[in-house]
matplotlib code that plots the C-alpha trace (Angstrom):
import matplotlib.pyplot as plt

x = [65.5, 62.5, 62.1, 58.8, 56.9, 56.2, 59.9, 60.6, 57.5, 58.3, 61.8, 60.6, 58.0, 60.4, 62.9, 60.3, 59.3, 62.9, 63.8, 60.7, 61.4, 65.1, 64.1, 61.6, 64.3, 66.7, 64.1, 63.1, 66.7, 67.3, 64.3, 65.4, 68.7, 67.0, 64.7, 67.6, 69.9, 70.2, 70.8, 74.4, 75.5, 77.6, 76.1, 77.6, 75.8, 75.9, 76.6, 79.0, 80.7, 80.8, 83.3, 82.7, 85.3, 88.1, 91.2, 94.3, 96.1, 92.9, 91.1, 87.5, 86.1, 82.9, 81.4, 80.3, 78.7, 79.5, 76.7, 76.4, 72.8, 73.0, 72.2, 75.7, 78.9, 81.3, 85.1, 86.3, 89.9, 91.3, 90.6, 92.2, 92.1, 93.0, 93.5, 96.4, 94.3, 91.8, 92.3, 90.3, 90.4, 92.5, 90.6, 91.7, 91.6, 90.7, 87.4, 84.3, 80.9, 78.0, 74.7, 73.2, 76.4, 77.9, 81.2, 81.7, 84.6, 85.8, 86.9, 89.2, 89.9, 93.0, 93.4, 97.0, 96.3, 93.5, 90.9, 88.7, 90.0, 88.2, 88.9, 87.6, 87.6, 87.3, 86.3, 87.4, 85.7, 84.3, 80.7, 78.6, 79.7, 83.4, 84.4, 82.3, 83.3, 82.7, 83.2, 84.4, 85.2, 86.1, 87.6, 90.7, 90.6, 92.8, 90.0, 86.7, 83.7, 81.8, 82.5, 80.3, 80.0, 80.1, 82.2, 80.8, 77.4, 77.4, 74.0, 75.3, 72.7, 69.0, 66.2, 64.7, 61.4, 62.4, 64.2, 67.0, 67.8, 71.0, 71.7, 74.6, 75.5, 76.9, 78.9, 80.5, 83.9, 85.1, 84.8, 82.8, 79.3, 78.9, 75.9, 74.3, 71.9, 70.7, 71.5, 70.8, 71.1, 72.1, 72.3, 69.6, 67.5, 69.0, 66.9, 67.5, 65.2, 65.6, 67.0, 65.4, 67.4, 68.8, 70.4, 73.2, 75.4, 76.9, 80.3, 80.2, 76.6, 75.4, 72.4, 71.2, 70.1, 68.6, 69.5, 67.2, 68.3, 65.5, 67.2, 65.3, 67.2, 69.8, 73.5, 75.7, 75.1, 76.8, 75.7, 76.4, 74.9, 76.0, 76.0, 75.4, 77.2, 80.4, 80.4, 80.9, 80.3, 79.4, 79.8, 76.9, 76.9, 74.4, 73.5, 70.1, 69.4, 66.5, 66.9, 64.6, 66.1, 67.1, 66.4, 68.9, 69.3, 71.0, 72.1, 72.1, 69.0, 68.7, 72.3, 73.1, 76.5, 75.8, 77.7, 80.5, 82.5, 81.9, 85.0, 85.8, 84.3, 83.2, 82.5, 80.1, 80.1, 77.2, 76.6, 74.9, 73.6, 71.9, 69.2, 67.4, 69.2, 72.0, 71.7, 73.4, 73.6, 73.8, 74.3, 74.2, 73.1, 73.4, 70.7, 72.9, 76.5, 77.5, 77.0, 78.9, 79.7, 83.5, 85.3, 82.3, 82.4, 79.2, 77.8, 78.4, 77.0, 76.5, 75.9, 73.0, 73.9, 77.0, 77.7, 80.0, 80.7, 81.6, 82.3, 79.7, 81.2, 79.5, 81.2, 79.0, 79.3, 76.9, 76.0, 72.8, 70.9, 71.4, 69.7, 70.2, 69.8, 71.6, 69.5, 70.6, 69.3, 69.5, 67.8, 66.6, 62.9, 63.1, 64.8, 65.1, 66.4, 66.7, 68.9, 68.2, 71.1, 71.4, 74.0, 74.5, 77.1, 78.8, 80.6, 84.4, 85.9, 89.5, 91.8, 95.1, 97.7, 100.2, 103.3, 106.4, 109.4, 108.9, 110.3, 112.0, 110.1, 106.8, 103.6, 101.6, 100.9, 98.2, 97.4, 96.2, 94.6, 93.9, 92.7, 95.3, 99.0, 99.0, 95.5, 94.2, 94.7, 92.2, 93.1, 91.4, 92.3, 90.0, 92.7, 96.5, 97.5, 100.3, 101.2, 103.5, 100.9, 97.4, 94.7, 92.4, 89.1, 87.1, 88.5, 86.4, 87.1, 88.6, 90.0, 93.6, 94.6, 97.6, 98.7, 101.0, 101.7, 102.8, 104.2, 103.0, 105.2, 104.2, 103.6, 101.0, 103.2, 102.7, 105.5, 105.4, 103.8, 106.0, 107.0, 106.7, 103.2, 102.4, 100.2, 97.6, 95.5, 92.4, 91.3]
y = [-206.9, -208.0, -211.9, -213.5, -213.6, -217.4, -218.2, -216.7, -217.4, -221.0, -220.0, -217.1, -219.2, -221.9, -219.4, -217.7, -221.0, -222.0, -218.7, -218.7, -222.3, -221.5, -218.4, -220.5, -223.0, -220.2, -218.6, -222.0, -222.7, -219.4, -219.3, -221.9, -220.0, -216.7, -218.3, -220.0, -216.9, -215.1, -211.5, -210.4, -210.8, -207.6, -204.3, -200.9, -197.5, -195.4, -197.9, -195.5, -192.2, -189.0, -186.5, -183.8, -181.1, -180.4, -178.2, -180.2, -180.9, -180.4, -183.3, -184.3, -187.1, -189.0, -191.6, -195.1, -197.8, -201.5, -203.7, -207.4, -208.0, -211.8, -214.1, -215.2, -213.3, -212.1, -211.5, -208.6, -209.5, -206.7, -203.6, -202.7, -199.4, -199.3, -195.5, -193.6, -190.5, -192.3, -193.7, -195.3, -194.6, -197.1, -200.3, -202.8, -205.8, -208.6, -207.4, -209.5, -208.1, -209.9, -210.3, -206.9, -205.0, -202.2, -200.4, -196.8, -196.2, -192.7, -192.5, -189.6, -188.1, -186.0, -185.2, -184.9, -183.6, -181.9, -184.2, -187.1, -189.9, -193.2, -196.0, -199.4, -200.0, -203.7, -205.2, -208.8, -211.1, -214.6, -213.4, -215.1, -212.1, -212.4, -209.3, -206.1, -203.4, -199.7, -197.4, -193.9, -191.0, -187.3, -184.5, -182.5, -178.9, -175.8, -173.5, -174.6, -173.1, -172.2, -172.4, -173.6, -172.4, -174.5, -176.9, -179.9, -180.3, -182.4, -182.9, -184.7, -186.9, -186.6, -188.7, -191.1, -189.9, -186.2, -183.9, -181.3, -178.7, -176.9, -174.1, -174.0, -171.0, -171.5, -168.6, -167.6, -166.2, -165.4, -162.2, -164.1, -165.8, -169.5, -171.5, -173.7, -176.2, -177.7, -179.4, -182.9, -184.5, -188.2, -190.6, -192.1, -189.5, -186.4, -184.0, -180.5, -177.5, -173.8, -172.0, -171.7, -173.7, -173.4, -170.1, -168.0, -166.9, -163.5, -162.6, -162.6, -163.7, -166.4, -168.7, -170.5, -174.1, -175.9, -179.6, -181.7, -184.9, -187.3, -190.5, -193.7, -195.8, -195.5, -195.2, -192.9, -192.3, -190.3, -188.5, -185.5, -182.4, -182.2, -178.9, -179.6, -177.3, -176.4, -180.0, -179.1, -181.8, -181.0, -184.0, -184.7, -186.7, -187.5, -190.1, -191.5, -192.1, -193.9, -192.0, -189.1, -185.7, -183.6, -180.0, -177.2, -174.9, -171.5, -169.6, -166.9, -165.7, -162.9, -161.7, -158.0, -156.4, -153.1, -150.0, -150.4, -147.6, -147.1, -148.4, -151.0, -154.5, -156.5, -160.2, -162.3, -166.1, -168.1, -171.7, -174.3, -177.5, -180.7, -181.7, -185.0, -186.4, -185.6, -182.4, -181.5, -177.7, -176.9, -173.2, -169.9, -166.7, -163.2, -160.7, -157.7, -157.3, -155.6, -158.9, -162.1, -165.6, -166.2, -169.5, -171.7, -174.2, -176.0, -178.5, -179.5, -182.5, -182.4, -185.7, -185.7, -183.5, -182.0, -178.3, -176.0, -172.3, -169.6, -165.8, -163.5, -160.2, -156.8, -154.1, -151.0, -148.6, -146.0, -144.3, -145.6, -148.8, -151.6, -155.0, -158.2, -161.9, -165.2, -167.9, -171.5, -174.2, -177.8, -181.2, -180.6, -180.8, -177.0, -176.7, -172.9, -171.2, -167.4, -165.8, -162.1, -159.7, -156.1, -153.5, -149.7, -147.9, -145.1, -142.2, -142.5, -140.2, -138.8, -136.9, -135.1, -135.4, -132.5, -132.2, -129.9, -129.1, -127.2, -123.7, -121.8, -119.2, -120.4, -120.8, -122.3, -122.6, -121.7, -123.8, -122.3, -124.1, -123.3, -125.2, -123.5, -123.3, -119.6, -118.8, -117.3, -119.3, -119.5, -120.4, -123.7, -124.0, -122.1, -121.3, -121.3, -124.9, -125.7, -128.9, -129.2, -131.3, -130.9, -133.2, -131.8, -133.9, -131.5, -132.6, -133.8, -136.7, -135.8, -132.4, -131.3, -129.0, -126.9, -126.1, -123.6, -123.0, -120.1, -119.9, -117.5, -116.2, -115.2, -111.7, -112.9, -112.1, -114.5, -115.5, -115.5, -118.6, -121.6, -122.2, -124.1, -125.2, -128.8, -130.5, -133.3, -134.9, -136.6, -139.9]
z = [-63.7, -61.6, -61.5, -61.9, -58.7, -59.0, -58.9, -55.5, -53.4, -52.4, -51.3, -49.2, -47.5, -46.5, -45.2, -43.1, -41.4, -40.9, -39.2, -37.0, -35.9, -35.0, -33.0, -31.0, -30.1, -29.0, -26.8, -25.3, -24.5, -22.7, -20.5, -17.9, -17.4, -16.7, -14.1, -12.4, -12.2, -8.8, -7.8, -7.2, -3.6, -3.5, -4.7, -5.0, -4.8, -6.9, -9.7, -11.5, -10.8, -12.8, -11.6, -14.2, -15.1, -12.5, -12.7, -13.3, -10.0, -8.0, -6.3, -5.8, -3.7, -4.1, -1.7, -2.7, -0.5, -1.0, 0.5, 1.1, 0.1, 0.5, 3.4, 4.1, 5.0, 2.3, 2.6, 0.6, -0.3, -2.5, -4.5, -7.8, -9.6, -13.3, -13.7, -12.2, -11.7, -9.4, -5.9, -3.1, 0.6, 2.6, 3.6, 6.2, 4.0, 4.0, 5.4, 6.3, 5.6, 7.4, 5.6, 5.1, 6.2, 4.2, 3.9, 2.7, 0.3, -0.9, -4.5, -5.4, -8.8, -9.4, -13.1, -14.3, -17.7, -19.6, -21.1, -20.1, -18.0, -17.0, -14.6, -13.6, -9.8, -9.0, -5.7, -5.3, -2.9, -2.3, -3.1, -5.8, -8.0, -7.1, -9.1, -8.5, -11.0, -10.5, -13.6, -12.9, -15.2, -15.0, -17.1, -16.4, -17.4, -17.2, -16.1, -14.6, -16.3, -13.0, -9.3, -6.4, -2.9, -0.8, -3.0, -1.0, 0.6, 3.8, 5.4, 8.5, 10.2, 9.2, 10.7, 8.2, 6.9, 7.4, 5.1, 5.2, 2.6, 1.9, -0.6, -3.1, -5.2, -8.7, -10.0, -13.3, -12.2, -15.7, -17.9, -20.5, -20.4, -19.5, -20.7, -18.0, -19.5, -16.2, -12.9, -11.7, -8.2, -8.2, -5.2, -3.1, -1.2, -2.9, -5.0, -6.4, -6.8, -7.8, -10.8, -14.2, -16.8, -19.3, -18.5, -19.7, -16.7, -17.4, -16.1, -12.3, -12.2, -9.8, -9.4, -6.2, -6.2, -3.2, -2.6, -0.3, 1.4, 2.5, 3.8, 2.8, 5.4, 8.1, 7.2, 5.2, 1.5, -1.2, -4.3, -6.4, -8.0, -11.7, -13.5, -17.2, -19.6, -17.7, -16.3, -12.6, -10.1, -6.4, -4.0, -1.6, 1.6, 4.3, 6.8, 7.7, 11.4, 13.1, 16.3, 17.3, 16.5, 19.5, 20.2, 19.6, 22.6, 22.2, 25.3, 26.5, 24.7, 23.9, 23.7, 24.5, 24.0, 25.9, 24.9, 22.3, 20.7, 17.0, 15.1, 17.7, 18.4, 21.4, 21.7, 23.8, 24.2, 22.7, 23.6, 21.3, 22.9, 21.6, 24.0, 23.9, 20.9, 18.4, 16.3, 13.0, 12.5, 8.8, 8.8, 10.7, 9.0, 10.4, 9.6, 10.3, 9.0, 12.3, 14.1, 13.2, 14.5, 14.8, 14.2, 13.4, 10.6, 9.4, 9.1, 12.7, 14.5, 18.3, 20.2, 22.7, 25.7, 24.1, 23.7, 21.8, 22.3, 19.9, 20.1, 18.6, 17.6, 17.5, 15.5, 15.4, 12.5, 13.7, 16.9, 18.5, 19.3, 16.9, 16.7, 14.6, 14.7, 14.1, 12.4, 13.0, 10.5, 11.7, 11.7, 15.2, 16.2, 16.2, 12.8, 12.7, 15.9, 15.8, 18.4, 19.0, 19.3, 20.3, 21.2, 21.3, 19.2, 21.2, 19.7, 20.2, 22.8, 22.5, 24.8, 24.1, 26.8, 26.9, 29.0, 29.2, 31.3, 34.5, 34.7, 37.7, 39.7, 38.1, 40.0, 37.1, 33.4, 30.9, 27.8, 24.5, 21.6, 17.9, 14.9, 12.7, 13.3, 12.4, 13.7, 16.9, 20.1, 23.0, 26.5, 27.5, 31.2, 33.5, 36.1, 36.2, 36.4, 38.8, 36.9, 33.9, 32.1, 30.8, 29.4, 26.8, 26.7, 24.5, 21.1, 18.1, 15.8, 12.5, 13.7, 14.0, 17.0, 17.8, 21.3, 23.0, 26.7, 28.9, 32.3, 35.1, 38.0, 41.5, 40.4, 37.9, 34.9, 31.9, 29.6, 25.8, 24.2, 23.6, 20.0, 17.8, 18.6, 19.3, 16.7, 17.5, 14.8, 16.1, 14.3]

ax = plt.figure().add_subplot(projection="3d")
ax.plot(x, y, z, "-o")
ax.set_aspect("equal")
plt.show()
C-alpha cells in the first residue's frame, strides 16, 4: 500500500543531505593521497602477455622489457613464476639497473594439457614498487586452428624514425573451414595491415598480413600478432637503433651462369656486404624458380664492413637463354636491391661406349645399330675400325638402341653379326 507523501518527505530529505555530506568528506580525505603518490620505479612492457592457442608440448616465447624509470639505481634480486607451464630466461641475479636502464626477459609458455593456463611472474627488487607483477596466459590445444609462416617475425635493427615491413602468411591446414575474425598487433612500434576480416578460411586457404615495425626509441622491444578466432599468436621482435643505416652491396652484379645442361645445376658465389653502417636483411625472393639462394636464413644482420657469401643455384628446365632476379629486402639506405641473374640451358648430350673381345686374324670391325631388337640394323662406322671399341655420339635422349658388331679379315670377308644384341637406353 502506498504511504501518504507527507510521512516520507522529511526522512528522504535528511537522508539525502547526510549521504552528500559523507561523500564530500570521503573525497576530501582522498585527494591529498592522490597528489602525493608517485609513479612506479620499475615498469614492464608489455604490461601483460597473451600467448593464444598452442599445441600441447610445443613452446612459444615472448619478449618483455623491464625498465628502471626512476632517478636512482635499482637492484633486481629475484624472479618467481607461479605457473609450471611458464618459464623465464636465465638472469644473472642480483642485477643492478641504473636509472633509465632496461633488461630484456624472454617468457616461454609450454602447455602440458589442453585448456587455458595462467601465471603471475613477479620481479622482486628494492625499487619503490618492490614487487612488479606480470600476468601471462595461454591455451593448450590438441590441434592449432591455423598455422603461420614464418612462425616468428624478427625485424632485426631498424633506425628510429624509419619503418620495416615483413609479411606473414596465415593458413588453414585442415580439411574444414576456420573462421578468422581479425588480427591485432601489440607492442610498441608494431602495426598490422592487409587482409579483409572477418573471413572464413577454407581448407588449405591462406591470407597474407603485413606487419610494420617503426621503433620509437633505441633498444630491443617485443610484441605479438594475435589472430582472433583460432587464437594463434605470432611473436614479434625488433630493435631501434640511432645509427645511420648502411648500404647493402651485392656482388658480382649481374650474375651469369653461362651454359648449363638441362636437368643439372650449377652454382655461383654471391657476396652480401654492409657498407657504411649495419644492415639487417629481412628476406630474399627469387623471381624465377630456376634460380635459388642456397643456405641463407633471414633476417640476417651484418655489422658495418662485414660480408657473407652464399651459393646461388641455376637449374635450367628448358633449352635456351633464361633470366631471373633475386630481390633483397633490408633496412639499408637502399632497402630493395635487385640482383640480375642469367644462364643458358643446353640440351643434354649422351654417348654410348661399346667394347668387345678382339678376334684372331681380324683387321677391323663394323658396328651396326637399330631402334628395335628384331628390326633392321644400319652400319654406323664409316670405315672398318681396327679397335675393339666404339663410341656412338649420335644418340637421342629418351630413345633405346640395339647394337651388333662384325669382324672383318684381311680378305675383306665380314663375319656374322654378334648375338644377342647389346641394348642401351638413353635417359
